Backbone as CSV, one residue per row, in Angstrom:
resi,resn,N_x,N_y,N_z,CA_x,CA_y,CA_z,C_x,C_y,C_z
1,UNK,75.907,127.327,108.618,76.268,127.947,109.620,76.159,127.070,110.765
2,UNK,77.344,127.411,111.463,77.389,126.536,112.397,76.644,127.818,114.170
3,UNK,76.285,126.278,114.733,75.363,126.539,115.778,75.874,126.204,117.234
4,UNK,75.943,127.732,118.096,76.813,127.165,119.240,75.130,126.851,120.361
5,UNK,76.232,125.585,120.944,74.916,125.310,122.276,75.812,125.980,123.434
6,UNK,75.437,126.561,124.620,75.863,127.354,125.723,75.774,126.216,126.453
7,UNK,76.620,125.540,127.763,76.138,124.671,128.887,75.092,124.996,129.348
8,UNK,73.998,125.658,129.123,72.843,125.161,129.697,71.971,124.166,128.894
9,UNK,72.361,123.860,127.361,71.358,123.657,126.126,72.626,122.137,126.221
10,UNK,73.549,121.498,126.470,74.162,120.911,126.554,73.746,120.153,127.783
11,UNK,73.628,120.925,129.115,73.256,120.037,129.638,71.952,119.330,129.798
12,UNK,71.054,119.966,129.081,69.384,119.403,128.923,69.192,118.668,128.214
13,UNK,70.186,118.928,126.441,70.274,117.353,126.123,71.211,116.153,126.277
14,UNK,71.801,116.142,127.617,72.997,115.519,128.181,70.601,114.353,128.992
15,UNK,70.679,115.491,129.334,68.697,115.029,130.451,68.245,114.410,129.540
16,UNK,68.100,115.002,128.445,67.426,114.585,127.615,67.404,112.570,127.216
17,UNK,68.322,112.649,126.968,68.986,111.906,126.419,69.246,110.108,127.441
18,UNK,69.894,110.892,128.850,69.988,109.975,130.040,68.213,109.219,129.850
19,UNK,67.780,109.731,130.409,65.686,110.069,130.553,65.699,108.947,129.220
20,UNK,65.965,109.213,128.469,65.552,108.459,126.972,65.985,106.951,127.690
21,UNK,67.532,106.675,127.906,68.871,105.722,127.886,67.790,104.755,129.337
22,UNK,67.046,105.701,130.511,66.975,104.468,131.317,65.447,104.536,130.805
23,UNK,64.660,104.739,130.485,63.385,104.328,129.693,63.313,103.535,128.862
24,UNK,64.389,103.382,127.870,64.523,102.372,127.001,65.163,100.826,127.991
25,UNK,65.708,101.297,129.067,66.656,99.453,129.762,64.542,99.734,130.248
26,UNK,63.682,100.374,130.846,63.020,99.761,131.742,61.727,99.919,130.629
27,UNK,62.345,99.766,129.241,60.683,98.517,128.786,61.717,97.312,128.771
28,UNK,62.902,97.779,128.375,64.052,96.155,128.009,63.700,94.896,129.109
29,UNK,63.478,95.912,130.273,63.398,94.285,131.362,62.132,94.148,131.139
30,UNK,61.416,94.771,130.913,59.773,94.212,130.478,59.664,93.963,129.541
31,UNK,59.940,93.589,128.390,59.752,92.857,127.484,60.518,92.329,127.276
32,UNK,61.510,91.552,127.577,62.453,90.517,127.760,61.647,89.272,128.556
33,UNK,60.809,89.773,130.040,59.796,88.797,130.810,58.621,88.434,130.073
34,UNK,58.592,89.177,129.700,56.988,89.443,128.775,57.075,88.122,128.104
35,UNK,57.611,88.452,126.539,58.209,87.460,125.307,58.622,86.136,126.332
36,UNK,59.652,86.109,127.415,60.162,84.411,127.577,58.566,83.502,128.154
37,UNK,57.944,84.381,128.905,57.071,83.492,128.307,55.776,83.486,127.879
38,UNK,55.345,84.507,126.760,54.381,85.118,126.076,54.388,84.717,124.729
39,UNK,55.753,84.908,124.158,56.196,85.038,122.710,56.674,86.535,122.443
40,UNK,57.127,86.628,121.577,57.972,88.091,120.851,56.179,88.394,120.763
41,UNK,55.585,87.860,119.791,54.652,88.110,119.493,53.603,89.026,120.377
42,UNK,53.813,88.534,121.394,52.812,89.653,122.759,53.017,90.973,122.428
43,UNK,54.673,90.892,122.663,54.676,92.633,123.029,54.181,93.362,121.563
44,UNK,53.929,94.441,122.261,53.469,96.037,121.257,53.906,97.433,122.080
45,UNK,53.400,98.232,121.728,54.504,99.195,122.159,53.576,100.163,122.342
46,UNK,51.754,100.078,122.679,50.693,100.269,123.490,50.316,99.479,124.716
47,UNK,51.435,98.049,123.966,50.935,97.141,125.415,51.923,97.516,126.591
48,UNK,52.907,98.316,125.678,54.255,98.112,126.582,53.897,99.140,127.863
49,UNK,53.757,100.646,127.098,53.177,102.556,127.239,52.087,102.007,128.643
50,UNK,51.197,100.952,128.024,50.313,100.949,129.610,50.419,100.580,130.357
51,UNK,51.065,98.912,130.057,52.181,98.230,131.346,53.155,99.297,132.382
52,UNK,53.719,100.269,131.602,54.639,101.036,131.948,53.834,102.885,132.208
53,UNK,53.064,102.758,132.136,52.545,103.902,132.449,53.838,105.500,131.538
54,UNK,53.341,104.511,130.140,54.498,105.677,129.501,53.933,105.961,128.444
55,UNK,53.829,107.630,127.721,53.183,107.588,126.545,53.789,106.965,125.313
56,UNK,52.398,106.490,124.452,52.948,105.584,123.370,53.871,106.577,122.216
57,UNK,54.088,107.722,122.199,54.161,108.369,121.383,55.685,108.500,121.771
58,UNK,56.281,108.203,123.028,57.675,108.074,123.662,58.339,107.035,123.167
59,UNK,57.284,105.568,123.715,57.632,104.467,123.433,58.066,104.134,122.033
60,UNK,56.881,105.063,121.252,57.393,104.575,119.756,58.862,105.431,119.123
61,UNK,59.339,106.387,119.622,60.137,107.437,119.750,61.364,106.737,120.065
62,UNK,61.283,105.496,121.126,62.448,104.440,121.421,62.256,103.745,120.212
63,UNK,61.530,102.878,120.037,61.858,101.471,119.193,60.865,102.361,117.918
64,UNK,60.479,102.570,118.020,59.815,103.126,116.080,58.931,101.937,115.497
65,UNK,58.731,100.549,115.544,57.927,99.605,115.451,57.732,98.229,116.242
66,UNK,57.021,97.475,115.978,56.886,95.954,116.704,58.208,95.763,116.300
67,UNK,58.571,95.063,115.380,59.504,94.415,115.104,60.611,94.839,115.471
68,UNK,61.230,96.412,115.759,62.247,97.078,116.238,62.290,96.421,117.590
69,UNK,61.546,97.091,118.462,60.953,95.713,119.817,61.505,95.385,120.157
70,UNK,61.596,94.002,119.166,61.474,92.891,118.937,63.021,92.581,118.846
71,UNK,63.127,93.031,117.707,64.840,92.504,117.552,65.781,93.279,119.295
72,UNK,65.188,95.040,120.052,65.992,95.291,120.861,65.785,94.119,121.849
73,UNK,64.646,93.717,122.166,64.239,92.726,123.286,65.427,91.511,123.193
74,UNK,65.575,91.214,121.757,66.198,89.801,121.882,67.555,90.575,121.908
75,UNK,68.427,91.530,121.957,69.664,92.118,122.017,69.593,92.280,123.224
76,UNK,68.656,92.709,124.094,68.811,92.883,126.013,69.066,91.787,126.465
77,UNK,68.127,90.448,125.838,68.044,89.662,126.841,69.679,88.825,126.469
78,UNK,69.767,88.821,125.050,71.372,88.469,125.011,72.675,88.920,126.230
79,UNK,72.324,90.001,126.014,73.618,90.821,126.902,72.929,90.268,128.212
80,UNK,71.451,89.807,129.301,71.381,88.931,130.050,71.799,87.661,130.376
81,UNK,71.710,87.389,129.152,72.104,85.673,129.005,73.904,85.564,129.354
82,UNK,74.283,87.017,128.315,76.010,86.763,128.076,76.519,86.982,130.207
83,UNK,75.499,87.666,131.001,76.140,88.385,131.995,75.776,86.691,132.935
84,UNK,74.641,86.273,132.519,74.382,84.960,134.314,74.780,83.673,133.624
85,UNK,75.860,83.383,132.035,75.554,81.916,131.514,77.099,82.122,131.524
86,UNK,77.754,83.011,130.435,79.094,83.227,129.250,80.392,83.631,130.350
87,UNK,79.546,84.736,130.754,80.466,84.854,131.403,81.654,84.855,132.932
88,UNK,80.063,84.141,133.160,81.539,83.477,134.872,82.050,82.096,134.533
89,UNK,81.409,81.610,133.065,82.482,80.505,132.831,84.288,81.282,132.291
90,UNK,83.673,81.977,131.544,85.294,82.398,131.390,86.021,82.770,132.114
91,UNK,86.063,82.914,133.752,86.951,82.141,134.496,87.495,81.603,134.748
92,UNK,86.727,80.187,134.591,87.474,78.807,134.849,88.781,78.832,133.172
93,UNK,89.510,78.125,133.660,90.728,78.724,132.885,89.625,77.516,131.827
94,UNK,90.628,77.394,130.496,90.042,76.472,129.193,91.033,75.026,129.454
95,UNK,89.423,73.441,129.401,89.722,72.511,130.099,87.860,72.404,129.859
96,UNK,87.972,71.439,131.152,86.711,70.424,131.321,86.284,71.014,131.936
97,UNK,86.943,71.917,133.495,86.761,72.544,133.636,85.662,73.739,133.819
98,UNK,85.856,74.479,132.254,85.421,75.718,132.300,83.926,74.763,131.692
99,UNK,84.034,74.072,130.057,82.818,73.100,129.947,81.578,73.041,131.012
100,UNK,82.482,72.008,132.287,82.112,71.959,133.281,80.708,73.309,133.665
101,UNK,81.360,74.560,133.868,81.424,75.898,134.549,80.437,76.022,133.488
102,UNK,80.221,76.092,132.400,79.086,76.570,131.122,77.919,75.729,131.331
103,UNK,78.090,75.077,131.048,76.423,73.843,131.258,76.469,74.269,132.781
104,UNK,77.013,74.539,133.558,76.730,74.397,135.626,75.597,76.150,135.344
105,UNK,76.429,76.882,134.697,76.008,77.941,134.127,74.204,77.989,134.151
106,UNK,74.283,77.279,132.943,72.930,77.264,132.625,71.943,77.032,133.027
107,UNK,72.353,75.962,133.909,70.852,75.046,134.418,70.960,76.077,134.947
108,UNK,72.022,76.621,136.185,71.188,77.398,136.885,70.281,78.720,136.472
109,UNK,70.628,78.658,135.501,70.236,80.394,134.528,69.000,80.398,134.414
110,UNK,68.739,79.170,133.825,66.962,78.637,133.909,66.712,78.548,134.674
111,UNK,66.806,77.263,135.855,66.677,76.319,136.946,66.299,78.205,137.908
112,UNK,66.488,78.898,137.938,66.121,80.344,138.775,65.424,81.353,137.977
113,UNK,65.660,81.179,137.151,64.289,81.949,136.497,64.989,83.389,135.856
114,UNK,66.012,83.456,135.758,66.332,85.051,135.399,65.338,85.284,134.474
115,UNK,64.825,84.291,133.497,63.786,84.699,132.326,62.112,83.787,133.714
116,UNK,61.468,84.897,133.402,60.374,84.006,134.275,59.660,82.580,133.439
117,UNK,59.988,82.809,132.283,59.677,81.477,130.918,61.077,80.501,131.276
118,UNK,61.505,80.352,131.988,62.654,80.113,131.499,64.035,80.388,130.722
119,UNK,64.174,79.663,129.978,65.014,80.019,128.937,64.580,80.230,127.808
120,UNK,64.706,82.132,127.731,64.029,83.080,126.997,64.344,82.147,125.248
121,UNK,65.810,82.003,125.082,65.840,81.860,123.565,65.717,80.191,123.432
122,UNK,65.541,79.413,123.911,64.191,78.191,124.062,62.805,78.281,123.651
123,UNK,62.062,79.611,123.934,60.368,79.792,124.061,60.282,80.275,122.570
124,UNK,61.694,81.236,122.209,61.137,81.894,121.377,61.608,81.860,119.557
125,UNK,62.619,81.087,119.813,62.945,80.772,118.847,61.919,79.031,117.994
126,UNK,61.531,78.896,119.049,60.422,77.648,118.575,59.601,78.360,117.777
127,UNK,58.970,79.501,118.161,57.961,80.404,117.932,58.588,81.006,116.623
128,UNK,59.403,81.354,116.333,59.979,81.450,114.718,60.719,81.059,114.078
129,UNK,61.111,80.264,114.522,62.013,78.913,113.210,61.844,78.789,112.423
130,UNK,60.367,78.797,111.904,59.140,78.075,110.318,58.957,79.680,109.892
131,UNK,59.807,80.501,109.751,59.143,82.125,109.432,60.937,82.483,108.881
132,UNK,60.245,83.348,108.274,61.328,84.571,107.719,61.787,86.236,107.978
133,UNK,62.574,86.062,107.801,62.610,87.907,108.120,63.679,88.411,109.465
134,UNK,63.863,89.532,109.390,64.943,89.842,110.976,65.186,90.127,112.396
135,UNK,64.007,89.003,112.743,63.886,88.411,113.779,63.987,87.103,113.650
136,UNK,63.596,86.774,112.764,64.069,85.374,112.587,65.932,85.275,112.542
137,UNK,66.130,86.065,111.699,67.790,85.983,111.511,68.404,86.061,112.391
138,UNK,67.745,87.501,113.254,68.180,87.308,115.052,68.512,86.272,115.693
139,UNK,67.531,85.573,115.714,67.417,83.924,116.466,68.537,83.193,116.024
140,UNK,68.391,83.559,114.890,69.606,82.100,114.601,70.841,82.472,114.782
141,UNK,71.274,83.677,114.573,71.952,84.061,115.112,72.550,83.928,116.438
142,UNK,72.109,84.261,117.422,72.246,84.044,118.595,72.596,82.314,118.539
143,UNK,71.037,81.410,118.277,71.573,79.789,118.823,72.842,79.365,118.245
144,UNK,73.091,80.169,116.606,74.280,80.170,116.643,75.757,80.279,117.396
145,UNK,75.287,81.292,117.588,76.466,82.072,118.552,76.742,81.305,119.917
146,UNK,75.483,80.361,120.332,75.508,79.946,121.586,76.475,78.456,121.440
147,UNK,75.883,77.986,120.353,76.569,76.766,119.646,78.016,76.914,119.194
148,UNK,78.714,77.473,118.584,80.084,77.548,119.389,80.125,78.185,119.860
149,UNK,79.660,78.899,120.797,80.827,78.653,122.171,80.912,77.474,123.171
150,UNK,79.981,76.413,123.141,79.673,75.710,123.214,80.776,74.708,122.912
151,UNK,80.789,74.559,121.358,82.068,74.250,120.726,83.495,74.614,120.960
152,UNK,83.492,75.703,121.321,84.574,75.984,121.344,85.098,75.405,122.379
153,UNK,84.564,75.669,123.740,84.825,75.411,124.704,85.473,74.037,125.032
154,UNK,84.631,72.912,124.503,85.255,71.690,124.306,86.276,71.629,123.391
155,UNK,86.653,72.214,122.342,87.730,72.269,121.056,88.704,72.564,122.219
156,UNK,88.264,73.205,122.706,90.147,73.585,123.701,90.366,73.305,125.149
157,UNK,88.695,72.079,125.498,89.441,70.824,126.223,89.862,70.372,125.662
158,UNK,89.770,69.706,124.474,90.724,68.770,123.692,92.290,68.577,122.791
159,UNK,92.624,70.458,123.144,93.164,70.576,122.805,94.299,70.807,123.896
160,UNK,93.740,71.213,125.433,94.586,71.003,126.322,94.244,69.512,126.837
161,UNK,94.313,68.291,125.812,95.035,66.728,126.298,92.962,66.230,126.943
162,UNK,92.473,66.938,127.744,91.283,66.727,128.740,90.630,65.921,128.122
163,UNK,90.102,66.427,126.982,89.222,65.264,126.053,90.443,64.751,125.011
164,UNK,89.716,63.675,124.806,90.332,62.424,124.114,90.257,63.363,122.128
165,UNK,91.543,63.033,121.864,92.006,63.868,120.213,90.708,63.035,119.316
166,UNK,89.834,61.922,119.498,89.461,62.348,118.124,87.599,61.884,118.527
167,UNK,87.716,62.730,119.935,86.251,63.500,120.160,85.933,64.564,119.369
168,UNK,84.709,63.185,119.000,83.252,64.781,117.940,82.733,65.428,118.923
169,UNK,83.733,67.147,117.991,83.082,68.222,119.219,81.635,68.666,119.162
170,UNK,80.902,68.682,117.500,79.941,68.893,116.920,78.672,68.078,117.630
171,UNK,79.395,66.937,117.664,78.444,65.910,118.601,78.233,65.731,119.722
172,UNK,78.889,66.167,120.324,79.580,66.705,121.946,78.490,67.314,121.955
173,UNK,78.891,68.295,121.511,78.123,70.205,121.844,76.795,70.111,121.764
174,UNK,76.312,69.475,120.414,74.570,68.972,120.100,74.129,68.129,121.287
175,UNK,74.576,66.748,122.150,74.056,66.387,123.360,73.181,66.882,124.402
176,UNK,75.401,67.847,124.587,74.780,69.010,125.363,73.822,69.996,125.863
177,UNK,74.242,70.235,124.360,72.648,71.253,124.734,71.440,70.409,124.505
178,UNK,71.231,69.497,124.038,70.264,68.876,123.787,69.524,68.252,125.236
179,UNK,70.469,67.881,126.530,70.345,67.761,127.225,69.636,69.234,128.428
180,UNK,70.215,69.885,127.975,70.183,71.061,128.790,69.527,71.597,128.610
181,UNK,68.946,72.082,127.142,67.105,71.801,126.810,66.240,71.293,127.044
182,UNK,66.457,70.232,127.277,65.123,69.315,127.231,64.825,69.696,129.380
183,UNK,65.883,69.947,130.315,65.829,69.989,131.625,64.740,71.472,131.030
184,UNK,64.981,72.550,130.825,64.380,73.380,130.742,62.731,73.628,130.399
185,UNK,62.380,72.044,128.993,62.072,72.303,129.021,60.638,71.278,130.123
186,UNK,60.885,70.399,130.643,60.900,69.686,131.576,59.775,70.933,132.596
187,UNK,60.890,70.892,133.027,61.232,72.225,134.435,59.737,73.002,134.025
188,UNK,59.533,74.011,133.043,59.066,74.927,132.695,57.395,74.302,132.922
189,UNK,57.348,73.057,132.107,56.008,71.880,131.225,55.398,72.007,132.546
190,UNK,56.002,71.145,133.692,55.813,69.931,134.545,56.049,70.365,135.876
191,UNK,56.501,71.957,136.201,56.680,72.331,137.140,58.144,71.182,137.739
192,UNK,59.005,71.091,137.542,59.725,69.602,138.083,61.250,69.504,137.503
193,UNK,61.916,70.259,139.259,63.120,70.821,139.026,64.308,69.446,139.191
194,UNK,63.585,68.848,139.402,64.736,66.590,139.112,65.029,67.455,137.460
195,UNK,64.811,67.990,136.726,64.571,67.051,135.542,66.145,67.986,135.259
196,UNK,66.789,69.334,136.117,68.364,69.969,136.212,69.146,68.718,136.452
197,UNK,68.512,67.812,137.506,69.363,66.879,138.963,69.914,65.975,137.199
198,UNK,69.082,65.525,136.558,68.573,64.045,135.834,69.840,65.307,134.254
199,UNK,69.807,66.079,133.933,70.614,67.137,132.850,71.991,66.651,133.375
200,UNK,71.638,67.453,134.517,73.693,66.970,134.897,74.005,65.961,135.408
201,UNK,73.404,65.001,135.490,73.661,63.566,135.625,74.410,63.266,134.001
202,UNK,73.670,63.208,133.367,73.775,63.031,131.636,74.853,64.268,130.932
203,UNK,74.832,65.051,131.593,76.141,66.186,130.948,77.209,65.414,131.697
204,UNK,77.247,65.066,133.230,78.123,64.381,133.162,79.141,63.266,132.546
205,UNK,78.177,62.419,132.707,78.520,61.116,131.897,78.954,61.319,130.552
206,UNK,78.415,62.446,129.766,79.001,62.707,128.502,80.565,62.750,128.625
207,UNK,80.643,63.957,129.258,81.976,64.476,128.887,82.807,63.440,129.384
208,UNK,82.821,62.579,130.952,83.409,61.544,131.553,84.040,60.834,129.950
209,UNK,82.242,59.834,129.932,82.960,59.040,128.343,83.989,59.957,127.125
210,UNK,84.148,60.863,127.209,84.766,61.714,126.001,86.441,62.274,127.232
211,UNK,86.627,62.211,128.377,87.445,62.587,128.973,88.862,61.697,128.735
212,UNK,89.997,61.860,128.740,91.235,61.116,129.452,91.523,61.101,130.414
213,UNK,90.926,60.972,131.637,90.881,61.391,133.008,89.028,61.626,133.320
214,UNK,88.645,60.426,133.783,87.194,60.874,133.758,86.733,61.601,134.870
215,UNK,87.772,60.658,135.777,88.227,61.536,137.502,88.354,62.748,137.323
216,UNK,88.430,63.502,136.965,89.618,65.026,136.052,87.509,65.789,136.145
217,UNK,86.804,64.962,135.730,85.528,66.214,135.499,84.578,65.659,136.715
218,UNK,84.332,67.021,136.946,83.500,67.722,138.533,81.876,66.402,137.886
219,UNK,80.604,66.090,139.133,79.560,66.140,139.331,78.739,67.219,139.313
220,UNK,77.614,67.108,138.542,77.351,68.273,137.932,75.923,67.752,138.962
221,UNK,74.689,69.130,139.230,73.983,68.225,140.056,73.034,68.941,140.060
């Protein structure tokens, strides 16, 4: 039998949905910050409910389990990461400039502590790299997506003729990512902001060595 819903009922339903969405955003903004410092295992439905003064049953209704909370946190961190790093770099045309922008945005993202623990994914991947399960698999996908992004930008630069045709794209991507992640690790561990300058110098040197015109590669600092 069909059920009729009047305008008032629809408005109430829409209001509940919107409140649920707002609560979900509030929770995930907190969980990404916690996980970036303490790890994904530090998350629990009870802790989040207590910290944000929410009902535990309400948080449970949104996420259902600790694992789902962890997975939702990874997805939320990915959206923040895209907004801070990937999307701004896309505004540059394909080539060396886009590669440089991608690396510069990543260094800024870490140095400016978009997440209080530095790069969200650097920390939580180390936490789950030797484990099995959906959380590990989600982090594998996130890591592969980032590596693919860097490789794609380098391949574009090679196709435009700004990188030498014999450049080993996966190798160069590996080295650039290693420099960025080392800067993040040193900065977080030692409170050493100069690590970002050093990474910028290293990235610039590697790109200039691979470029058809070294002078076209801007200095990252």
